[in-house]
C-alpha positions as CSV (number, residue, x, y, z in Angstrom):
1,X,71.8,2.5,-23.2
2,X,72.4,6.0,-23.2
3,X,75.4,7.5,-24.8
4,X,75.0,10.7,-23.1
5,X,78.0,11.4,-20.7
6,X,76.4,13.0,-17.6
7,X,79.7,13.4,-15.6
8,X,83.2,14.1,-16.6
9,X,85.4,14.8,-13.3
10,X,88.7,13.6,-12.1
11,X,89.2,13.9,-8.4
12,X,92.7,14.4,-7.5
13,X,94.2,11.6,-5.3
14,X,95.3,14.2,-2.8
15,X,91.7,15.3,-2.3
16,X,90.7,11.4,-1.9
17,X,93.4,10.9,0.6
18,X,92.6,14.1,2.5
19,X,88.8,13.1,2.8
20,X,89.5,9.5,3.8
21,X,91.8,10.9,6.6
22,X,89.2,13.4,7.9
23,X,86.4,10.4,7.7
24,X,89.1,8.2,9.7
25,X,89.6,11.0,12.2
26,X,85.8,11.4,12.7
27,X,85.3,7.8,13.1
28,X,88.3,7.7,15.6
29,X,86.9,10.8,17.5
30,X,83.4,9.5,17.8
31,X,84.3,5.8,18.5
32,X,84.2,6.0,22.3
33,X,80.7,7.5,22.1
34,X,78.9,5.6,19.6
35,X,77.5,2.3,19.7
36,X,76.6,-0.3,17.0
37,X,73.1,-2.1,17.0
38,X,72.3,-5.6,15.5
39,X,69.3,-5.8,13.1
40,X,67.2,-7.3,15.8
41,X,68.1,-4.4,18.4
42,X,67.2,-1.8,15.7
43,X,63.7,-3.3,15.1
44,X,62.9,-3.1,18.9
45,X,63.6,0.7,19.3
46,X,61.5,3.6,19.0
47,X,62.7,5.4,15.8
48,X,63.4,9.2,15.7
49,X,62.5,11.3,12.8
50,X,62.0,15.1,12.4
51,X,58.9,15.1,14.4
52,X,60.0,12.9,17.1
53,X,63.4,14.7,17.6
54,X,61.5,18.0,18.0
55,X,59.3,16.1,20.5
56,X,62.3,15.2,22.7
57,X,63.6,18.5,22.6
58,X,60.4,20.2,23.5
59,X,59.9,17.8,26.3
60,X,63.4,18.8,27.5
61,X,62.3,22.3,27.8
62,X,59.1,21.4,29.9
63,X,61.4,19.1,32.2
64,X,63.5,21.9,32.7
65,X,60.6,24.6,33.3
66,X,58.0,22.2,34.8
67,X,60.0,19.4,36.8
68,X,56.9,18.7,38.9
69,X,55.5,16.4,36.0
70,X,58.6,14.3,35.8
71,X,57.3,10.9,36.9
72,X,59.1,9.3,39.8
73,X,60.0,6.3,37.7
74,X,61.6,8.3,35.0
75,X,65.4,9.0,35.3
76,X,65.8,12.8,34.6
77,X,69.5,12.8,34.4
78,X,69.6,9.9,31.9
79,X,66.7,11.8,29.8
80,X,68.7,14.8,29.7
81,X,72.0,13.1,28.8
82,X,70.2,11.4,25.9
83,X,68.3,14.3,24.6
84,X,71.8,16.1,24.6
85,X,73.2,13.3,22.3
86,X,70.2,13.5,20.1
87,X,70.7,17.2,19.7
88,X,74.5,16.9,19.3
89,X,74.7,13.9,16.8
90,X,71.4,15.0,14.6
91,X,73.4,17.5,12.7
92,X,76.4,15.1,12.5
93,X,74.2,12.4,11.1
94,X,72.5,14.7,8.6
95,X,75.9,15.9,7.3
96,X,77.2,12.5,7.1
97,X,74.1,11.4,5.1
98,X,74.2,14.0,2.7
99,X,78.1,13.4,2.0
100,X,77.3,9.5,1.7
101,X,74.2,10.2,-0.7
102,X,76.1,12.6,-3.0
103,X,79.1,10.5,-3.1
104,X,76.9,7.3,-3.6
105,X,75.2,9.1,-6.4
106,X,78.4,10.0,-8.2
107,X,79.7,6.8,-7.8
108,X,76.5,5.3,-9.4
109,X,76.6,7.7,-12.2
110,X,80.4,7.2,-13.1
111,X,80.1,3.6,-12.4
112,X,77.0,3.3,-14.8
113,X,78.9,5.3,-17.5
114,X,82.1,3.4,-17.0
115,X,80.2,0.0,-17.3
116,X,78.4,1.1,-20.5
117,X,81.8,2.1,-22.1
118,X,83.2,-1.5,-20.8
119,X,80.2,-3.2,-22.4
120,X,81.0,-1.3,-25.6
121,X,84.3,-2.2,-25.7
122,X,83.8,-5.9,-24.9
123,X,81.2,-5.9,-27.8
124,X,84.1,-4.7,-30.1
125,X,86.6,-7.3,-28.8
126,X,83.8,-10.2,-29.1
127,X,83.2,-9.0,-32.6
128,X,86.9,-8.9,-33.6
129,X,87.2,-12.4,-31.7
130,X,84.6,-13.9,-34.0
131,X,86.1,-12.5,-37.0
132,X,89.5,-14.4,-36.1
133,X,91.5,-11.2,-35.0
134,X,94.4,-13.0,-32.9
135,X,95.0,-10.3,-30.5
136,X,91.5,-10.0,-29.6
137,X,91.3,-13.7,-28.4
138,X,93.0,-13.6,-25.1
139,X,91.0,-10.3,-24.3
140,X,87.7,-11.9,-25.2
141,X,88.6,-15.1,-23.2
142,X,89.5,-12.8,-20.1
143,X,86.4,-10.6,-20.4
144,X,84.1,-13.3,-21.3
145,X,84.4,-14.8,-17.9
146,X,82.5,-11.8,-16.8
147,X,79.7,-12.4,-18.7
148,X,79.1,-16.3,-18.4
149,X,75.4,-17.2,-17.5
150,X,74.8,-19.8,-15.0
151,X,73.2,-22.9,-16.1
152,X,69.6,-22.5,-15.8
153,X,67.2,-25.7,-15.4
154,X,63.7,-25.6,-15.7
155,X,61.9,-27.1,-12.5
156,X,59.1,-29.6,-13.2
157,X,55.8,-28.2,-12.4
């Protein structure tokens, strides 16, 4: 365990409240236009990445300038609508992913440091309990529930 403190911040509750309201507003605004997928549905779809988004956008420009190559079985209007959504949502998803990644990294770092300190405290309480300090006993009993190991039975070969 490292004892180096890598993060020392306090986020004002007003900031958290404001961000939560903004995120809820974003969710509400997009709700009529976004669609969830099951795991199975996600697995069957073509996946978009940087190259494929660019391919879709470049194809759109060719569809506009050279419509004679549009197959009769391709729905041009639906393609254009889909391409527009890709172009519109890509920066939204990128920004949301950046925010989520940064928030998750900060949560992981702060959580790791908080758990490290909690383990140090628990170790001290455990030691005090083993030495018979009466005020340590209820704390130890409460916290020790978090550290109980399940019974492990070795399966025969």
